C-alpha positions as CSV (number, residue, x, y, z in Angstrom):
1,M,90.2,243.1,70.8
2,R,88.6,241.2,73.7
3,N,90.5,238.3,75.1
4,R,89.2,234.9,74.2
5,T,88.4,233.0,77.4
6,L,86.3,230.0,78.2
7,V,83.0,231.5,79.5
8,T,81.2,229.1,81.9
9,T,79.0,231.6,83.5
10,F,77.2,234.8,82.5
11,V,76.4,237.9,84.6
12,L,72.9,239.3,84.1
13,L,73.1,243.1,84.8
14,G,69.3,243.3,85.5
15,L,67.4,246.5,85.2
16,T,69.2,248.8,87.7
17,D,72.0,248.8,90.4
18,D,70.1,251.3,92.6
19,P,69.1,249.5,95.8
20,Q,65.9,251.5,96.2
21,W,64.8,250.9,92.7
22,Q,65.6,247.2,93.1
23,I,63.1,247.0,96.0
24,V,60.4,248.7,93.8
25,I,61.2,246.4,90.9
26,F,61.1,243.3,93.1
27,L,57.7,244.2,94.6
28,F,56.3,245.1,91.2
29,L,57.5,241.9,89.5
30,F,56.6,239.7,92.5
31,I,53.0,241.0,92.6
32,A,52.7,240.8,88.8
33,Y,54.0,237.2,88.9
34,V,51.6,236.1,91.6
35,L,48.7,237.7,89.8
36,S,49.6,236.2,86.5
37,I,49.9,232.7,88.0
38,T,46.6,233.1,89.9
39,G,44.7,234.5,86.9
40,N,46.0,232.0,84.3
41,L,45.7,229.0,86.7
42,T,42.1,230.0,87.4
43,I,41.3,229.9,83.7
44,I,43.0,226.4,83.4
45,L,41.1,225.0,86.4
46,L,37.7,226.5,85.3
47,T,38.1,225.0,81.8
48,L,38.9,221.6,83.3
49,M,36.2,221.6,86.0
50,D,33.2,223.2,84.3
51,S,31.3,221.2,81.6
52,H,30.0,224.4,79.9
53,L,33.6,225.4,79.1
54,K,34.4,222.1,77.2
55,T,34.4,223.9,73.8
56,P,37.3,224.5,71.3
57,M,37.5,228.2,72.2
58,Y,38.1,227.4,75.9
59,F,40.4,224.6,75.0
60,F,42.6,227.0,73.3
61,L,42.3,229.6,76.1
62,Q,43.4,226.9,78.5
63,K,46.5,226.2,76.4
64,F,47.2,229.9,76.0
65,S,47.1,230.3,79.8
66,F,49.4,227.4,80.2
67,L,51.9,229.0,77.8
68,E,51.6,232.3,79.6
69,I,52.5,230.6,82.9
70,S,55.4,228.8,81.2
71,L,56.7,232.0,79.6
72,T,56.7,234.2,82.8
73,S,58.0,231.3,84.9
74,T,61.1,230.8,82.7
75,C,62.4,234.3,83.5
76,I,60.7,236.2,86.3
77,P,61.3,233.8,89.3
78,R,65.0,233.6,88.6
79,F,65.3,237.4,88.3
80,L,63.5,237.8,91.7
81,V,65.9,235.4,93.3
82,S,68.9,237.2,91.9
83,I,67.6,240.5,93.4
84,V,67.1,239.0,96.8
85,T,70.4,237.1,96.9
86,M,72.3,239.8,94.9
87,N,73.8,237.0,92.8
88,K,73.6,237.9,89.2
89,T,75.5,235.0,87.8
90,I,73.9,232.2,85.7
91,S,75.6,229.2,84.3
92,F,76.2,228.7,80.6
93,E,73.8,225.7,80.5
94,A,71.1,227.4,82.6
95,C,71.3,230.5,80.4
96,F,70.8,228.6,77.1
97,T,68.1,226.5,78.7
98,Q,66.2,229.7,79.7
99,L,66.7,231.1,76.2
100,F,65.6,227.9,74.5
101,A,62.4,227.5,76.7
102,A,61.4,231.2,76.4
103,F,61.7,231.2,72.6
104,I,59.8,227.9,72.2
105,V,56.9,229.1,74.4
106,G,56.9,232.6,72.9
107,I,56.8,231.4,69.3
108,A,54.1,228.7,70.2
109,Q,52.0,231.6,71.5
110,F,52.0,233.4,68.2
111,F,51.0,230.3,66.3
112,L,48.3,229.6,68.9
113,L,46.9,233.1,68.4
114,A,46.6,232.4,64.7
115,V,44.8,229.1,65.5
116,M,42.5,230.9,67.9
117,S,41.6,233.4,65.1
118,Y,40.8,230.4,62.8
119,D,38.6,229.0,65.6
120,H,36.7,232.3,65.7
121,Y,36.4,232.3,61.9
122,V,34.9,228.8,61.8
123,A,32.5,229.7,64.7
124,I,31.2,232.9,63.0
125,C,31.4,232.0,59.3
126,K,30.6,228.3,59.4
127,P,28.5,227.8,62.6
128,L,26.6,224.8,61.3
129,H,29.9,222.9,60.7
130,Y,31.7,224.2,63.7
131,T,31.5,221.1,65.9
132,T,32.5,218.9,62.9
133,I,35.5,221.0,61.9
134,M,36.8,221.9,65.3
135,N,36.5,218.5,67.0
136,N,38.7,217.3,69.9
137,R,41.2,215.6,67.7
138,V,41.7,218.6,65.4
139,C,42.1,221.0,68.4
140,T,44.8,218.7,69.9
141,L,46.6,218.4,66.6
142,L,46.5,222.2,66.1
143,F,48.0,222.9,69.5
144,G,50.6,220.2,69.0
145,S,51.5,221.7,65.6
146,C,52.1,225.1,67.3
147,C,54.6,223.5,69.7
148,L,56.3,221.5,67.0
149,I,56.7,224.5,64.6
150,A,58.1,226.5,67.5
151,L,60.6,223.7,68.2
152,F,61.6,223.5,64.6
153,L,62.2,227.3,64.3
154,V,64.1,227.6,67.6
155,C,66.4,224.6,67.4
156,P,68.7,225.6,64.5
157,G,69.6,229.0,66.1
158,V,70.1,227.7,69.6
159,I,72.2,224.7,68.4
160,V,74.5,227.0,66.3
161,S,74.8,229.4,69.3
162,L,76.1,226.6,71.5
163,S,79.2,226.4,69.4
164,L,80.0,230.1,69.7
165,E,83.0,231.4,71.6
166,F,82.4,234.2,74.1
167,C,84.8,237.0,74.9
168,D,82.8,238.5,77.6
169,S,80.2,237.4,80.2
170,I,78.3,240.6,81.0
171,V,74.8,240.3,79.6
172,E,73.0,243.6,79.3
173,H,69.6,242.2,80.3
174,F,67.7,240.6,83.2
175,F,67.4,237.3,81.4
176,C,69.2,235.4,78.7
177,D,67.9,237.0,75.6
178,Y,69.2,236.3,72.1
179,S,70.6,239.6,71.0
180,P,72.5,240.5,74.2
181,I,74.1,237.0,74.1
182,L,75.2,237.3,70.5
183,K,76.8,240.7,71.4
184,L,79.3,238.8,73.7
185,S,80.5,236.4,71.1
186,C,84.1,236.5,69.7
187,N,82.8,235.0,66.4
188,D,81.3,236.8,63.5
189,T,77.6,236.7,64.4
190,R,76.2,238.4,61.3
191,F,74.9,235.0,60.0
192,M,73.3,234.4,63.4
193,Q,71.7,237.8,63.4
194,L,70.4,237.3,59.9
195,L,69.0,233.8,60.9
196,N,67.3,235.4,64.0
197,F,65.9,238.1,61.8
198,I,64.5,235.7,59.2
199,F,62.9,233.3,61.7
200,A,61.4,236.3,63.5
201,I,60.0,237.5,60.2
202,I,58.6,234.0,59.3
203,T,56.9,233.7,62.7
204,L,55.4,237.2,62.9
205,I,54.5,237.7,59.2
206,T,53.1,234.2,58.7
207,T,50.9,234.2,61.9
208,L,49.8,237.8,61.4
209,A,48.8,237.1,57.8
210,L,46.7,234.1,59.0
211,I,45.1,236.3,61.6
212,M,44.3,239.1,59.1
213,V,42.8,236.7,56.6
214,C,40.6,235.1,59.2
215,Y,39.4,238.4,60.5
216,G,38.9,239.8,57.0
217,R,36.5,236.9,56.4
218,I,34.9,237.4,59.8
219,L,34.3,241.1,59.2
220,S,32.7,240.5,55.8
221,T,30.4,237.9,57.4
222,I,29.5,240.0,60.4
223,L,28.5,243.0,58.1
224,K,26.0,240.7,56.4
225,F,24.2,239.9,59.6
226,P,20.7,241.4,59.5
227,S,20.4,242.5,63.2
228,A,22.5,244.8,65.3
229,Q,22.3,242.4,68.2
230,Q,23.9,239.6,66.1
231,K,26.7,241.9,65.0
232,K,27.4,243.0,68.6
233,K,27.5,239.4,69.8
234,A,29.9,238.4,67.0
235,F,32.2,241.4,67.6
236,S,32.3,240.7,71.3
237,T,33.6,237.3,70.6
238,C,36.6,238.7,68.7
239,Y,37.6,242.0,70.3
240,S,39.4,240.5,73.3
241,H,41.5,238.3,71.0
242,M,42.4,241.4,68.9
243,I,43.6,243.3,72.0
244,V,45.9,240.4,72.9
245,V,47.2,240.2,69.3
246,F,47.9,243.9,69.3
247,I,49.9,243.7,72.6
248,S,51.8,240.6,71.5
249,Y,52.8,241.7,68.0
250,G,53.5,245.3,69.0
251,S,55.9,244.3,71.8
252,C,57.8,241.6,69.8
253,T,58.1,243.7,66.7
254,F,60.2,246.2,68.7
255,M,62.2,243.5,70.4
256,Y,63.2,241.2,67.5
257,I,62.4,242.7,64.1
258,K,65.8,244.4,63.7
259,P,68.9,243.3,61.8
260,S,71.5,244.3,64.4
261,S,72.0,243.0,68.0
262,E,73.7,246.3,68.9
263,E,70.5,248.4,69.0
264,R,68.2,249.5,71.7
265,I,69.1,247.1,74.5
266,S,67.6,249.4,77.1
267,L,64.3,249.6,75.1
268,N,64.2,245.8,74.9
269,K,64.4,245.5,78.6
270,G,61.3,247.6,79.0
271,I,59.4,245.7,76.3
272,A,60.5,242.4,77.9
273,I,58.9,243.5,81.2
274,L,55.7,244.1,79.3
275,T,55.8,240.7,77.6
276,L,57.0,238.6,80.5
277,A,55.3,240.3,83.5
278,L,52.4,242.6,82.5
279,A,50.9,240.7,79.5
280,P,50.4,237.5,81.5
281,V,48.6,239.5,84.2
282,L,46.3,241.4,81.7
283,N,45.5,238.5,79.3
284,P,43.3,236.5,81.7
285,F,41.2,239.6,82.4
286,I,41.1,240.7,78.8
287,Y,40.4,237.2,77.4
288,S,38.3,235.3,79.8
289,L,37.4,236.8,83.2
290,R,35.2,239.4,81.5
291,N,33.4,236.7,79.6
292,K,29.9,235.9,81.0
293,Q,30.3,232.1,80.7
294,V,33.6,232.2,82.6
295,K,32.1,234.5,85.3
296,E,29.2,232.0,85.8
297,A,31.6,229.1,85.9
298,L,33.7,231.0,88.5
299,K,30.6,231.7,90.6
300,D,29.6,228.0,90.5
301,V,33.0,226.8,91.6
302,I,33.1,229.3,94.4
303,K,29.6,228.2,95.5
304,K,30.7,224.6,95.5
305,C,33.8,225.3,97.5
306,T,31.9,227.3,100.1
307,K,29.3,224.6,100.5
308,D,32.1,221.9,100.9
309,T,33.9,224.0,103.5
310,S,30.6,224.8,105.4
311,K,29.9,221.0,105.7
């Protein structure tokens, strides 16, 4: 039996204690963080500045980039500071704030991916009614709903977790994740693990089902197009979104769809790096920076900036 003591701080073990590997990890995560902020911030600024990108698709891309910045910023900067200062402690309040923020942003992303697939469905299957269906008010309501649903799903688990007693303070992770935190509790956490499992199932299955229904309709509509050029153009609109969906659902399925908090902590660390560091770097390139409209908008902004500086 572990002694019941009042835990006011947690110790995040990080990824390794090897000093040489810590340098490598720091450089890798620092570069990844800078690239992710730069790439996603570029998308946000372009969609705000360029009039050609004032469409529902780019509105949702802007919000997705904002969520990407928010997600990586909840965990990576603090971990980088802990490597430099060699201080692995985090207060109880800061730990649960990090946990709360990361889960809200992460769940909101899944629902936003479902909304983006619906946007593609309307654009391809109902092009004549697209501007009427996906007007500014509807787009804002859809994004707001993603955030509210995420808040609703996260709050019960986090609120109940705040009442837990903890017998240990050593967290086997580099940020405050749900399963490693539950592992430290003196209480019976089977209900909490079940609640976590159910909410993860609701989030992933519901959003994935919506995405599959939308893309099923899209595929059946594309196959009816008479010309190969039309089919190619329609597929090019969707394939980037599907790559991001595959990365997001693949990583989180390994991380959270499991009934026990005792399993595969080391595997979760690696997948967390993919989700929090690599995906935010790749997504701007996969989603937008390969898009011709975005490239043209970026060129126009660079031209304007160079003209202003030359004056």
